[in-house]
Kinemage of the C-alpha trace (Angstrom):
@kinemage 1
@onewidth
@group {chain A} dominant
@subgroup {mainchain}
@vectorlist {calphas} color= white
{ca met a 1} P 91.691 110.655 -2.980
{ca met a 2} L 92.373 109.846 0.699
{ca lys a 3} L 91.022 106.343 0.301
{ca arg a 4} L 93.214 105.694 -2.739
{ca leu a 5} L 96.329 106.911 -0.774
{ca leu a 6} L 95.523 104.692 2.187
{ca ser a 7} L 94.868 101.709 -0.102
{ca leu a 8} L 98.221 102.219 -1.868
{ca leu a 9} L 99.989 102.604 1.484
{ca ala a 10} L 98.455 99.355 2.763
{ca val a 11} L 99.395 97.422 -0.410
{ca gly a 12} L 102.862 98.883 -0.265
{ca met a 13} L 103.343 97.843 3.381
{ca leu a 14} L 102.128 94.302 2.566
{ca ala a 15} L 104.495 94.150 -0.479
{ca met a 16} L 107.493 95.182 1.653
{ca thr a 17} L 107.148 92.448 4.287
{ca thr a 18} L 109.361 89.466 3.903
{ca pro a 19} L 107.618 86.063 3.981
{ca gln a 20} L 108.489 83.929 6.980
{ca ile a 21} L 109.063 80.232 6.715
{ca leu a 22} L 107.815 78.192 9.574
{ca his a 23} L 109.260 74.771 10.503
{ca ala a 24} L 107.306 72.282 12.489
{ca ser a 25} L 109.191 70.760 15.306
{ca ser a 26} L 108.854 67.014 15.859
{ca val a 27} L 107.398 65.918 19.164
{ca glu a 28} L 107.586 62.477 20.530
{ca tyr a 29} L 105.095 61.148 23.115
{ca ser a 30} L 105.868 58.138 25.113
{ca val a 31} L 103.003 55.816 25.707
{ca asn a 32} L 102.328 55.259 29.421
{ca asp a 33} L 102.410 51.539 30.027
{ca glu a 34} L 100.395 51.919 33.127
{ca phe a 35} L 97.169 51.722 31.110
{ca ser a 36} L 97.847 48.248 29.801
{ca lys a 37} L 98.768 46.868 33.270
{ca ile a 38} L 95.764 48.012 35.345
{ca ser a 39} L 92.435 46.236 34.937
{ca ile a 40} L 89.227 47.600 36.533
{ca ser a 41} L 85.955 45.662 36.473
{ca ile a 42} L 82.781 44.899 38.391
{ca ile a 43} L 82.021 41.273 39.286
{ca asn a 44} L 78.953 39.815 40.893
{ca arg a 45} L 77.021 43.094 40.296
{ca asn a 46} L 78.773 45.096 43.185
{ca val a 47} L 82.316 43.888 43.712
{ca leu a 48} L 85.060 46.155 42.367
{ca ala a 49} L 87.968 44.060 41.039
{ca ile a 50} L 91.317 45.778 40.301
{ca thr a 51} L 94.461 43.936 39.086
{ca gly a 52} L 97.929 45.323 38.524
{ca ala a 53} L 97.687 48.366 40.693
{ca asn a 54} L 99.588 47.470 43.865
{ca gly a 55} L 100.415 50.535 45.960
{ca gln a 56} L 98.006 52.777 44.069
{ca val a 57} L 95.045 54.678 45.494
{ca val a 58} L 91.555 53.788 44.169
{ca arg a 59} L 88.846 56.458 44.237
{ca val a 60} L 85.192 55.950 43.238
{ca tyr a 61} L 83.251 59.049 42.282
{ca asn a 62} L 79.504 59.405 41.612
{ca leu a 63} L 78.388 61.284 38.567
{ca thr a 64} L 78.143 64.553 40.471
{ca gly a 65} L 81.904 64.301 41.080
{ca met a 66} L 81.779 63.462 44.852
{ca cys a 67} L 84.292 60.941 46.069
{ca val a 68} L 82.291 58.056 47.676
{ca val a 69} L 85.021 55.487 48.232
{ca ser a 70} L 88.788 55.897 48.607
{ca tyr a 71} L 91.289 53.063 49.433
{ca arg a 72} L 94.944 52.272 49.076
{ca ile a 73} L 95.489 49.050 47.129
{ca asp a 74} L 97.788 46.696 49.081
{ca ala a 75} L 97.728 43.625 46.762
{ca asp a 76} L 98.059 42.924 43.088
{ca asn a 77} L 94.493 41.494 43.019
{ca phe a 78} L 92.186 43.849 44.927
{ca his a 79} L 88.540 43.155 45.478
{ca tyr a 80} L 86.187 45.533 47.283
{ca asp a 81} L 82.430 45.086 48.021
{ca leu a 82} L 80.778 48.323 46.817
{ca asn a 83} L 77.855 49.072 49.099
{ca leu a 84} L 76.616 51.765 46.791
{ca pro a 85} L 73.167 52.391 45.159
{ca lys a 86} L 72.659 51.196 41.611
{ca gly a 87} L 74.025 53.584 38.975
{ca cys a 88} L 77.186 54.651 37.065
{ca tyr a 89} L 80.358 55.550 38.826
{ca ile a 90} L 83.872 56.771 37.847
{ca val a 91} L 86.768 54.715 39.163
{ca lys a 92} L 90.238 56.247 39.223
{ca val a 93} L 93.367 54.192 39.938
{ca gly a 94} L 96.467 56.325 39.724
{ca thr a 95} L 96.044 57.949 36.362
{ca val a 96} L 93.713 55.290 34.874
{ca val a 97} L 90.042 56.378 34.841
{ca arg a 98} L 87.111 54.004 33.891
{ca lys a 99} L 83.334 54.192 34.080
{ca val a 100} L 81.628 51.249 35.836
{ca ser a 101} L 77.986 50.372 36.361
{ca val a 102} L 76.730 48.960 39.734
{ca ser a 103} L 73.471 47.043 39.394
């Protein structure tokens, strides 16, 4: 009897609630044009070439997350000779992040 009363009470409470209508709000995201301007590449097996990042800071991280190189870019075309062991590295210029391989 107690089960039946609790069941009826639960059904009654569910029947009394008013349905809520949810409206999705529109969100606009602007595309950061910085990604299309900055180019990061490795030339001649160990030279880091960066274009379009004048005034930015370049940081090179190994795969354990330790920063191994950090420089401020002072020209539109920046070249830096990486004296690093062979392997994969993460290059961050401003908010642009790329994976490069030194061979």
